[in-house]
N, C-alpha and C positions, 0 to 999 in steps of 0.2 A: 285247468287245461290237462289234457291227456297227451303223453309223449307220442302217441300214434296219430294225432291230429295233423292235418296238412299244413297248418299255420305255425308249427313249431320250427325251431331253428334247424337248418341242415347241418348235421355233424359228420356226414359221410365222407367228406373230402379232407377232414382234419388229420394231419399226420403228426404224431407225438414226437417231440425232439428228445434231446438228452435229459437224463434225470437231474433235476435241480435239487430236490430234497429226497433223501433215502433214509428210511427208518428201518434199522436192522436188529431184529430179535430184542426189542426193548422191553425191559421190565421196570416198572416204577411204582413206588408207594411213597406216601408222604413221610413216613418214619419207619425204622426197623420194627418188624412185628405187627405193623398195622395192615389193614386190608390192602391187597394188591389192586392198584388202579388199572395198570396196563400189564399184560402178561404175554411175552413172546411176540410182540407186535412187529409186523413187517409191512411196510408201505413204500410206494414210490410215487413221486409227483414230478411229471415231465413237463418240459418247456412247451408252451403253446396250449396246454390243457387247462380246463376248469375242472378241478377234482373236488368232489364233495365228501365230507366226513359226516355221517349221520348216525343217529342212535338215540336212545332214551336219555333223559336227564340223569346226570351223574355217572355216565358210562366212561368218561375220560376224554371227551372230544376236545374241550378247551385245554386240557392238560397237554395234548399233542401240540397245540400252538405254542404253549409256554416252553415245551422242550425244544422246539425248533428255534424259538427266540432266545433261548439260553437262560430263561428265568428259573427253570428247573433242570436238574441233571438226573439222568436215569441211573438206577442202581447197576444195571448191566445192559449191554447192547450199545449200539451207536446211532446217533442222529447226525447225518451228514448233510451239509449245505454246500452245494457246488464242490462236492468231493472232500470237504474239510469237516473233521469231527468237531461239532460245537462244544462238546464237553472238554476238549483239549485246548481250546483257544484261551489265550490270555485276554486281559481286559481290552487292550488296544485292538486285537484281532476280532474280538466279539463285537465291539462297537462298529468296526468297519463292516462286519457281516450284517449287522442290524441296519446299516445305512442302505443295504441292498435288499431290504425287506420292507414292504409297505404293510401297514396294519390298519384295518378298519374295526374299531372296537364296537362292542354291542352298544346301540343307541348313539353312536357317533363320538362321544367324549370330546366335544369341542371345548376350547378355552372360552369360558363365558364372558370374560372381560376383553376379548379380542374380536375385532370385526371378522366377517366372512373372509375378506381379503387377507387379513393378517393371520388367520388360522391356517390358510393354505400356504402362506408365505413362510410360516414358522420353520418347517424343516429346511427350506432353502436358506434362510438366514442362519440357521444353526450349523449347517454342514457345507455351505459354499461361500465363496467370496464374490458373488455376482454383483455387478453394478445394479443400482436401483432401477435403472431403465430396463435392463434385461430381466431382472427379477419380476418387475411389474408385468412384462410381456408374458413370462412363463406362468405366473399366477392367473392372469386373465385367460390364457390358453387352457389351463386346467379347469377353470370355472366354466369356460365355454363348453368344454367337453361334457360336463355334467348338466349343462343347461342353466347355469346360474351366474353368468357373467354380469347380468344386470343387478344381482343381489350383493355385489362385492362390498358395498358400504354398510350393509345391514349388520346388526348384532345377532348372535345366536338366539336371543330372546324374541327377536322379531321375525323369525322364520319357523316354518312348520317342522314337525318331526321328520317327515320325508325329505324335506329340503336340507335339514341338518345332516341326514345320512349321506346325501349327495355331496355336501361340502366336505364331510369327513372322507368320502371317497376321493375327491379332488386332492385333499391333503395327503392321502395314502399313496397317490401316484405322482406326487410333486417331484420326486427324485428319479422317476422312471425306473422303479425297482424291478428286477427280474422275478421276484416273488411277492405276491400280494396275498395277505391272509385276511379272512373275513370271519369275525366271531358273531354268529347269528345276525347276518345283515338284513334279514327280512322281519325281525322281531318288532311287533308293534306298528307295522305299517298298514295303511289302508290299501285296498286292492290296486288302485292306480299307482300309488307310490311303490308298492311291491313290484308291480310289473316294470315300472321305469328302472328301479334299482337292479332287477335281474337282467334287463336288457343292457344296462350300462356295464355291469360286470362282464358280460359276454363280449360286448363290443370293445371295451377298453382292453380286455385281455388279448383280443385279436389284434388290435392296433399296436399294442406294446410288444407283442410276441412274448408275453410274460407267462408265468404259471400262477394260477389263482387257486387258492385252497379255501374252501367254504366249510365252516362248521355251521350246521343248520338243521332245523326240524322240518322245514317247509318242503314237502315232497313234490308238489306240482310244479312250482317255479324252478326248483333245483333240477328236477328231471328234464325240464325243457332246455336248460342251458349247460348242463354238465356233460363232460366227455366220459367221466368215470366216477364211480361212487363206491365208497367203503362204508359198510355198516359195522358199527362197533357194538359188541354185546359181551358183557362180563369181562371187559378189559381186553378182548380179543377181536379179531376180524370175524364177524358173524357171517358176512357175505360180501362179495364184491363183484363188480362188473359194470358194463355200460347201462345207462338207464333202460334201454330197450331189453337187454338181457334180464335185468332185475324185474322189470314189469311183467315178464313172462314166467318168472320163477315161481315154483311151487314150494320153495323152502319155507318151513313154518315161521322162522324168525322174520324173513323178508315179508311174508304175507301179513304177519301180525302188525308190523310197522306200517306197511303201505295201506292196509285196510283199517288202521287205527283200532285194532281189536284189543279189548281189555285182557283177554285170556290168551296165553301162548307161552313160548319159551322164555319171554321176559316176565318174571314174576311180579305180582302186585305188591307182595310184602317184602320189605328189606330183610336180609338175612339176620336172624337173631335166635333167641331161645324158643323152644317149642311152647305151645299153649299150656301143656302139662307142667313145664318148668316154671312158667310165670304165674299160672293160676292154681296150680296144685290139683287140677282135675283132668281127666281124660276126656277129650272131645271126640 
């Protein structure tokens, strides 16, 4: 699908709200002296928006999710969630913040020994004291929202990969979080499941008034549902803008990614020794 086609979602009337997540001048590497993964990164994610983070494999996209979730801590800079610095939170504060974040892991990551119903019920059982009657109603509502209320008694092994991703999405929104993060939500899906998942992400974000952060490689579906896109290159923002702006861009990095070109600003070879250093001959 092309973002200019008439059947794409209308984003013209969406007004971005306050900043839910702000990344300010963040630098990150896994250990002192190792390759810098993120350098001077600045990003804002606003309420009501679907924001995509795109870029080549290994560019640091998933690292951004882990910094927001508090699994990693930046060497410098700030990661703010609802105005609070994640790195300065104690354990209790961090767990409270995480309850306000939904996460859809790559390929769903369902509990294989729990039914579809119990997978979605899990965060509600862990973090609330709801009665069984109310919990049942909430779980069925979430499953209904993703079209799988009828699959509530099935086990993960009995459903397709696309259905598993939708169950994981229902679980991610079980606590109605203001922030929902998606790690490669379209990976491995057939075209029908991919389209369904993309539409669900957009519709659920609108219904919840949430902020959705997508880490993804899928250009076509992402450009159809996203309000704003960041391209990461060499640990920095290579380009940013609305899907419409980026589609018209002549920036070499944007064009290489959108056109799937093998040659461009993103090199084929990982940085290392020269050919002369490794082979002892001049090429």
